[in-house]
TORPA-712154 format. One line per field, with one value per atom (N, C-alpha, C): atom name; residue number from 1; x, y, z. Coordinates in pm, 1 decimal, padded with zeros to 6 digits. Layout:
REM residues N
atom	(CA ...)
nr	(NUM ...)
X	(X ...)
Y	(Y ...)
Z	(Z ...)
This chain:
REM residues 53
atom	(N CA C N CA C N CA C N CA C N CA C N CA C N CA C N CA C N CA C N CA C N CA C N CA C N CA C N CA C N CA C N CA C N CA C N CA C N CA C N CA C N CA C N CA C N CA C N CA C N CA C N CA C N CA C N CA C N CA C N CA C N CA C N CA C N CA C N CA C N CA C N CA C N CA C N CA C N CA C N CA C N CA C N CA C N CA C N CA C N CA C N CA C N CA C N CA C N CA C N CA C N CA C N CA C N CA C)
nr	(1 1 1 2 2 2 3 3 3 4 4 4 5 5 5 6 6 6 7 7 7 8 8 8 9 9 9 10 10 10 11 11 11 12 12 12 13 13 13 14 14 14 15 15 15 16 16 16 17 17 17 18 18 18 19 19 19 20 20 20 21 21 21 22 22 22 23 23 23 24 24 24 25 25 25 26 26 26 27 27 27 28 28 28 29 29 29 30 30 30 31 31 31 32 32 32 33 33 33 34 34 34 35 35 35 36 36 36 37 37 37 38 38 38 39 39 39 40 40 40 41 41 41 42 42 42 43 43 43 44 44 44 45 45 45 46 46 46 47 47 47 48 48 48 49 49 49 50 50 50 51 51 51 52 52 52 53 53 53)
X	(00074.3 -00014.3 00066.6 00045.2 00116.0 00127.4 00183.5 00153.6 00090.0 00008.3 -00091.0 -00037.8 00043.8 00097.5 00033.2 00028.9 -00050.0 00048.4 00043.0 00085.6 -00014.9 00101.6 00068.6 00068.1 00028.0 00025.0 00059.1 00020.0 00078.9 00245.7 00286.1 00427.0 00509.2 00461.4 00500.1 00582.3 00535.9 00623.4 00512.4 00566.0 00476.5 00491.7 00377.6 00371.9 00302.7 00317.6 00207.3 00140.5 00018.8 -00128.7 -00134.1 -00166.5 -00168.8 -00282.9 -00327.3 -00447.2 -00487.5 -00573.2 -00595.0 -00651.9 -00576.8 -00617.3 -00548.8 -00418.9 -00365.6 -00289.6 -00247.6 -00198.7 -00311.7 -00420.0 -00513.0 -00601.3 -00613.8 -00615.5 -00556.4 -00402.1 -00283.2 -00320.4 -00338.6 -00351.0 -00491.8 -00583.7 -00753.2 -00687.5 -00675.8 -00637.8 -00534.9 -00395.0 -00285.6 -00278.5 -00320.6 -00324.2 -00443.6 -00421.4 -00523.8 -00612.0 -00506.8 -00574.5 -00643.9 -00640.6 -00727.6 -00820.3 -00819.0 -00985.7 -01031.9 -00990.4 -01040.5 -01157.0 -01105.5 -01116.0 -01240.6 -01237.8 -01270.5 -01427.7 -01421.0 -01532.1 -01627.4 -01598.5 -01670.7 -01691.9 -01632.3 -01672.4 -01735.7 -01732.2 -01820.2 -01906.2 -01853.2 -01934.5 -02041.0 -02016.0 -02139.0 -02185.6 -02111.7 -02118.3 -02132.0 -02055.3 -02117.6 -02104.6 -02073.9 -02081.5 -02251.8 -02306.6 -02419.8 -02493.4 -02508.1 -02608.0 -02602.1 -02492.5 -02474.7 -02555.8 -02512.0 -02553.3 -02732.9 -02787.8 -02880.8 -02987.6 -02942.9 -02992.9 -03027.8)
Y	(-00096.1 -00011.6 00122.1 00206.0 00341.0 00446.3 00543.9 00597.4 00731.4 00779.1 00883.8 01020.4 01099.5 01219.6 01319.4 01475.4 01595.3 01675.6 01803.1 01931.6 01992.9 02008.1 02073.5 02273.8 02334.9 02428.6 02546.7 02427.0 02545.4 02523.1 02399.6 02388.1 02393.6 02388.7 02433.5 02291.2 02183.6 02033.1 01939.0 01797.6 01715.0 01631.5 01610.7 01486.6 01336.6 01241.8 01107.1 01089.6 01072.1 01041.2 00931.7 00907.3 00780.4 00692.4 00606.3 00503.9 00440.6 00501.7 00376.1 00210.8 00101.3 00014.3 -00073.9 00007.9 -00021.2 -00171.6 -00230.2 -00359.5 -00433.4 -00425.7 -00554.5 -00487.9 -00384.2 -00349.6 -00416.9 -00409.4 -00490.1 -00657.4 -00638.3 -00827.8 -00882.7 -00797.7 -00868.7 -00844.9 -00721.8 -00718.8 -00766.7 -00801.0 -00812.6 -00983.3 -01099.6 -01207.2 -01290.6 -01391.0 -01529.8 -01546.8 -01551.8 -01547.3 -01480.8 -01293.7 -01259.9 -01200.8 -01245.4 -01217.3 -01363.7 -01472.8 -01546.8 -01549.0 -01450.9 -01400.1 -01297.4 -01197.1 -01128.3 -01190.1 -01275.2 -01326.6 -01406.5 -01481.5 -01606.7 -01472.2 -01436.8 -01335.2 -01189.4 -01162.6 -00976.0 -01032.1 -01075.6 -01102.5 -01216.2 -01314.4 -01431.8 -01459.9 -01381.3 -01515.1 -01426.1 -01355.1 -01325.4 -01195.0 -01058.2 -00958.0 -00939.0 -00993.3 -00955.1 -01003.6 -01121.9 -01192.7 -01046.9 -01028.7 -00930.3 -00800.7 -00740.2 -00630.6 -00629.6 -00730.1 -00699.0 -00730.8 -00818.9 -00855.6 -01009.9)
Z	(00026.1 -00037.2 -00019.1 -00087.2 -00077.1 00036.1 00058.8 00168.6 00143.8 00183.9 00158.8 00223.8 00090.8 00149.8 00098.4 00203.5 00222.9 00243.0 00180.4 00211.6 00315.1 00470.6 00586.3 00553.5 00497.9 00491.3 00592.7 00710.7 00820.7 00866.1 00838.3 00862.2 00673.9 00616.9 00478.9 00438.0 00489.3 00454.2 00405.6 00352.6 00287.6 00422.0 00405.8 00558.0 00544.9 00585.8 00579.5 00653.1 00588.1 00715.5 00737.9 00874.6 00942.0 00908.3 00881.4 00822.7 00938.4 01020.5 01123.6 01034.6 01104.6 01060.0 00945.0 00930.7 00842.9 00805.5 00867.1 00849.0 00904.4 00957.9 00902.3 00756.1 00712.6 00535.1 00443.8 00484.6 00390.6 00419.7 00545.3 00585.4 00459.2 00474.9 00430.8 00260.7 00237.1 00106.5 00002.9 00090.0 00036.3 00008.1 00073.4 00171.9 00060.8 00019.5 00043.5 00165.2 00281.0 00384.5 00421.8 00435.4 00471.9 00373.3 00211.8 00133.4 00188.5 00147.0 00231.0 00388.9 00486.2 00593.7 00575.7 00460.4 00433.5 00380.9 00302.5 00199.6 00343.8 00389.8 00526.3 00623.4 00674.6 00838.8 00764.1 00685.2 00648.4 00540.8 00459.8 00345.8 00377.6 00384.2 00457.8 00576.0 00654.5 00789.8 00903.4 01002.1 01138.4 01106.5 01081.9 01037.3 01020.5 00912.6 00886.6 00964.7 01024.8 01148.0 01274.1 01344.2 01422.6 01382.9 01228.9 01205.3 01182.6 01189.0 01144.8 01278.7 01340.9 01486.8 01516.0)
């Protein structure tokens, strides 16, 4: 995953934005086991059942 960089007008420097959950996102979208977990837990499994009630 590439860094998200932005220009800070107050300091005059280019800075890196911190992404919350970046390690989890890299695992989910970057590995086969992460993609399988996404499919099973979020798209088909536990999350929809808990969300609906």
